[in-house]
Every structure is written in C-alpha cells, then in structure tokens.
C-alpha positions in Angstrom: 0.1 0.3 0.0 1.6 3.8 -0.8 1.4 6.1 1.8 0.2 8.8 -1.2 -3.6 6.7 -1.1 -5.2 7.5 -4.1 -8.7 6.9 -3.4 -12.3 8.6 -4.4 -12.8 11.6 -2.9 -15.6 10.8 -0.9 -14.6 7.8 0.7 -10.5 9.7 1.0 -12.9 12.4 3.2 -14.6 10.0 4.8 -12.2 7.8 6.3 -9.2 10.0 6.1 -9.4 9.1 10.3 -8.7 5.3 9.4 -5.9 6.1 7.2 -4.3 8.2 9.8 -4.6 5.4 12.5 -1.5 3.2 14.1 -3.7 0.3 12.7 -3.2 1.5 9.5 0.2 2.2 9.6 1.0 -1.8 11.1 -1.2 -2.6 8.0 1.2 -1.1 5.6 3.9 -2.3 6.8 2.6 -6.2 6.9 2.0 -5.0 3.0 5.2 -4.1 2.8 7.2 -7.0 4.3 4.8 -9.0 2.7 6.6 -7.9 -0.9 9.6 -7.6 0.3 9.6 -11.6 1.1 8.1 -12.2 -2.5 5.1 -12.9 -2.2 2.7 -12.2 -4.9 -0.6 -10.4 -3.2 -3.9 -10.3 -4.9 -5.7 -7.8 -5.9 -2.9 -5.6 -7.3 -2.2 -2.3 -5.4 -4.3 0.1 -7.8 -7.3 -2.2 -7.4 -7.0 -2.4 -3.6 -9.6 0.0 -3.4 -11.9 -0.2 -6.8 -15.4 -0.9 -5.2 -14.8 2.2 -3.2 -13.6 4.7 -6.0 -16.1 2.4 -8.0 -18.9 3.5 -5.8 -18.9 7.2 -4.4 -19.9 7.2 -0.6 -23.5 9.3 -1.2 -23.7 6.5 -4.2 -24.2 3.6 -2.3 -27.9 1.9 -2.3 -26.6 -1.7 -1.8 -23.7 -3.1 0.1 -22.5 -6.9 -0.6 -20.2 -8.3 1.5 -17.6 -10.8 0.8 -14.9 -12.6 2.3 -11.3 -12.6 1.2 -10.8 -11.5 -2.3 -10.3 -14.3 -4.9 -6.4 -16.0 -4.2 -5.9 -17.7 -8.1 -3.7 -15.8 -10.6 -6.0 -13.2 -12.6 -8.9 -13.3 -10.5 -9.2 -10.4 -7.6 -9.5 -7.0 -9.0 -11.1 -5.8 -6.2 -14.8 -6.1 -6.3 -16.3 -9.3 -4.0 -17.4 -12.1 -6.1 -15.9 -10.4 -9.3 -13.0 -11.6 -11.7 -12.1 -10.4 -15.1 -13.8 -10.8 -17.8 -11.5 -13.2 -19.3 -11.2 -15.6 -16.3 -13.8 -18.5 -15.3 -16.8 -17.9 -14.0 -16.2 -19.1 -10.0 -18.7 -21.8 -8.0 -20.4 -18.9 -6.1 -20.6 -16.5 -8.7 -22.0 -18.9 -10.5 -25.0 -19.8 -7.7 -25.9 -16.3 -7.8 -26.3 -16.0 -11.3 -28.5 -19.1 -10.8 -30.4 -17.0 -7.7 -30.3 -14.4 -10.2 -32.4 -15.7 -12.9 -34.8 -17.7 -10.3 -36.0 -14.5 -8.9 -35.9 -12.1 -11.8 -35.2 -14.5 -15.4 -32.1 -13.3 -16.3 -30.3 -15.3 -18.1 -26.3 -15.8 -16.4 -24.2 -14.1 -18.3 -21.0 -15.4 -19.8 -18.6 -13.8 -17.5 -18.5 -12.8 -13.8 -17.0 -8.9 -14.2 -19.4 -7.2 -12.1 -18.5 -3.4 -12.6 -21.6 -2.7 -13.7 -23.3 -3.3 -10.7 -20.6 -1.1 -8.8 -21.5 1.5 -11.3 -25.1 1.8 -9.9 -24.2 1.9 -6.8 -23.6 -1.4 -5.9 -21.0 -1.3 -3.0 -19.0 -4.8 -3.6 -17.0 -5.1 -0.7 -15.0 -7.6 0.2 -14.1 -8.0 4.5 -10.6 -8.0 3.8 -9.0 -6.6 0.9 -5.5 -8.0 -0.1 -4.8 -11.6 0.2 -1.5 -14.0 -0.7 -1.3 -16.2 -4.1 -2.7 -19.5 -3.2 -3.8 -18.8 0.5 -7.0 -17.9 1.2 -7.8 -15.8 4.6 -3.9 -15.1 4.9 -4.3 -12.0 5.5 -6.8 -11.7 7.9 -6.3 -10.1 11.1 -3.9 -7.7 9.6 -6.2 -4.5 10.4 -8.0 -4.5 6.5 -11.6 -5.6 9.3 -11.7 -2.7 11.3 -11.4 -0.6 7.6 -14.1 -2.0 6.8 -15.9 -1.9 9.9 -15.6 2.1 9.1 -16.9 1.6 5.6 -19.6 -0.2 7.0 -20.2 2.4 9.7 -20.4 5.4 7.3 -22.8 3.6 5.1 -24.9 3.0 7.4 -24.6 7.2 8.4 -26.0 7.9 5.3 -29.5 10.1 4.9 -31.0 7.4 2.5 -31.7 3.9 3.4 -29.5 1.0 2.0 -29.8 -2.8 1.4 -27.0 -4.5 3.1 -27.1 -8.3 1.3 -24.9 -10.1 3.9 -24.4 -14.0 3.1 -22.8 -16.1 5.1 -21.9 -15.4 8.9 -18.9 -14.2 8.0 -20.7 -11.4 6.4 -23.4 -11.3 9.0 -20.9 -10.6 11.4 -21.0 -6.5 10.5 -25.0 -6.8 11.0 -24.2 -5.1 14.5 -23.1 -2.4 12.6 -25.8 -1.3 10.8 -29.3 0.3 11.6 -32.0 -2.2 10.7 -34.6 0.2 11.6 -33.0 2.7 8.5 -32.0 -0.2 6.5 -32.7 -3.4 4.6 -31.0 -6.1 6.4 -30.9 -9.3 4.1 -29.4 -12.7 5.5 -28.7 -15.6 3.6 -26.4 -18.6 3.8 -23.0 -17.8 1.4 -23.9 -19.0 -2.4 -20.5 -20.9 -2.1 -21.3 -24.9 -3.5 -21.2 -25.9 0.1 -23.7 -23.5 1.7 -26.2 -22.3 -1.4 -29.0 -25.3 -0.7 -29.3 -24.4 2.5 -30.9 -21.1 2.2 -29.4 -18.5 -0.8 -31.3 -20.6 -3.3 -34.8 -18.8 -2.9 -33.5 -16.0 -0.9 -34.7 -13.6 -3.6 -32.5 -11.0 -2.3 -32.6 -9.3 -5.8 -36.1 -8.5 -6.5 -36.3 -7.8 -2.3 -33.6 -5.3 -2.6 -35.1 -3.3 -5.7 -38.3 -3.0 -4.5 -36.9 -2.0 -1.6 -35.2 0.9 -3.8 -38.5 2.0 -5.8 -40.2 1.9 -2.0 -38.1 4.2 -1.4 -37.9 6.6 -3.8 -34.7 5.5 -5.9 -33.7 3.5 -8.5 -33.7 -0.2 -9.2 -30.6 -1.9 -9.9 -30.6 -3.7 -13.7 -29.0 -6.7 -11.9 -28.5 -7.2 -16.1 -24.3 -8.6 -16.5 -23.4 -7.0 -20.0 -22.3 -9.4 -21.9 -19.0 -8.7 -24.5 -15.8 -7.5 -23.2 -16.0 -4.1 -21.0 -14.0 -1.2 -22.3 
C-alpha cells in the first residue's frame, strides 16, 4: 500500500481518520513485508480500493459483502465475487447467477465481471482487501477488518436507506454495525456450493432489494450483467 493513498474523494474524506490511525500503519508495514519477502499479493495495489473508487459514498444503494479476494492468478480486481472478463466464473458467482435467474428471470452472464453493478451503486466490498497468492484468508487479522467496519459504519450514517446483502456467517458479523430500522438487512447462507442449497437459493434478495429501493424513491438496480468484453 502506497503512503500516498489514491482514493475516490468522498471516501478519502470520510475515511481520513482511518488512514491516519496506528492500525493502518501496521497494516501498511505488513504489506510491505509481504512484498519484500517475495510474496505475490492479490489484487494489485491500484485495485485495493476499487470497490470504493467505483461507488462513491453518496451513491451507495446496495452493499454486498464478501470475505477475502480470490487468491488465484488473474482473478481478483477489487470487487467481491467479481473476476476479470476472461477468467472462468467462480462457483459462488455461478450460484449467484442461478439465484438471479430464478428470482428475476435474468439469464446468467458468460463472464463474471461485475463493474456494471458497482457503477449503479452496489458496493462490492470484501471484509479483507488483500490476500497472498494461493493462500485463502492469509491476510485476515492484519487490520483490514477494522477498516471495512469503518466503511460499513459510514454507509450506515447516510441520509438515504441502503440494502445490505449479508451472505454467510462471516458477512453477517457486520450486521451489528447497521441500523436495521433505517436500512434493509438481508441475510442468507453463503452462495458457495457448500452452503447455497441451505437457503441461498430461493432467498430472492435481488427482487427484495429493488422493491425496497423503489419504495424509497430510488432507481432499482439493473442486475443484468452486460455481455461482451468491457472497455
């Protein structure tokens, strides 16, 4: 992580105290040591905050919370559950597409690049923003969780209501940071093949989210992922 944080202005202003805090200095030191020791870290440094860069604070309408970035080559690019256009769609995203088709009648996309969601106000946030190549959960407990807690707390204070989609027990730990009287908190098992059949399939979170947004005078999300390689 560079000492000169490059981040979308609204988030940089909202999270300034976090970047100046001692825990963030410890996290920066940890990441520098990883690189110095020859470790490959995903995503690349310029994509650490990609979710925040694509979805300015006041534009957030939906939050989808993941765990760690994908740890395979070429997959992670800073958005939870999303992969680069030329990468095989991961199993969890395959199941997300299946639920979208069941819920909204949207045929599954042929790629897993979800930036179109982010640009509509869907904050695709992982709880931990980096990972060591080939080692899931290798950067947990280093400070990212505290940072993303701060992100959720800041979204919680927005003037408009927001939908929080919390899939799996790990994501649902963040529910305590959200005022459920103001916002819509949707919980379901994780879309992983290990748990999707335990209640993720049939949760209908996509239609519930759009109904809530429309009820509150906001444009619904177009969940259809555009085909073709993005520019």
